[in-house]
C-alpha positions in Angstrom: 136.8 48.2 105.2 137.4 51.7 106.4 133.8 52.0 107.7 134.5 49.1 110.1 137.6 50.6 111.6 135.8 54.0 111.7 133.0 52.4 113.7 135.4 50.8 116.1 137.2 54.2 116.6 133.9 56.0 117.2 132.8 53.3 119.7 136.0 53.5 121.7 135.8 57.3 121.8 132.3 57.1 123.1 132.6 54.1 125.6 136.3 53.8 126.2 136.1 50.0 125.9 134.9 47.0 123.8 133.3 44.2 125.7 132.4 42.0 122.7 133.4 42.0 119.1 131.1 39.8 117.0 132.0 39.0 113.4 129.0 37.7 111.6 129.3 38.9 108.1 131.1 37.1 105.2 130.9 36.4 101.5 131.1 33.3 99.4 131.3 32.0 95.9 128.5 29.9 94.4 129.8 27.7 91.6 132.3 25.0 90.8 135.8 25.7 92.1 137.3 25.4 88.6 135.0 28.1 87.3 136.1 30.7 89.9 138.3 33.4 88.7 141.4 34.5 90.6 139.6 37.8 91.4 136.5 36.1 92.8 138.6 33.9 95.1 140.7 36.8 96.1 137.6 38.8 97.0 136.4 35.9 99.2 139.7 35.8 101.0 139.9 39.5 101.4 136.5 39.7 102.9 136.4 36.6 105.0 140.0 36.5 106.3 142.0 39.7 105.8 139.2 42.1 106.6 138.3 40.1 109.7 141.9 40.0 110.8 142.2 43.8 110.4 139.1 44.4 112.5 140.4 42.0 115.2 143.7 43.9 115.2 141.8 47.1 115.8 139.9 45.8 118.9 142.5 43.6 120.5 144.7 46.3 121.9 141.7 47.8 123.8 140.6 44.5 125.1 144.2 43.7 126.3 144.4 47.1 128.0 141.1 46.5 129.8 142.0 42.8 130.4 138.5 41.9 129.3 136.5 41.4 126.2 135.4 38.5 123.9 135.6 37.9 120.2 132.8 35.9 118.7 133.3 34.5 115.2 130.1 33.1 113.5 130.3 31.4 110.2 127.8 29.4 108.2 127.2 25.7 108.7 127.8 25.2 105.0 131.5 26.0 105.4 132.0 22.9 107.6 131.1 20.5 104.8 133.4 19.8 101.9 131.9 20.3 98.5 133.4 21.0 95.0 131.3 24.1 95.0 132.7 25.6 98.2 136.5 25.0 97.8 137.2 28.7 97.5 135.1 29.6 100.6 136.4 27.1 103.1 140.1 28.1 103.5 139.1 31.7 103.9 136.5 31.0 106.5 138.4 29.0 109.2 140.7 31.3 111.1 
């Protein structure tokens, strides 16, 4: 996670603004929900929800200051369909 916040800081120092923040990355769990360990599900939530939230919290003050900027969240189509194999992914992906 620190590399993401370091990149944002470096960008702001160089350009003094952020026009667009695009979050495209994410992780998932392949397998039946009942086979997922707590640690695997926690990792999915950390990466897909909390890490994304932290990065948004880093860029929003600068966007508010400039009164401009957009956040683009891109997630996979598979997350929009319910499946016993994606239970641990879906709640972490919609935010």
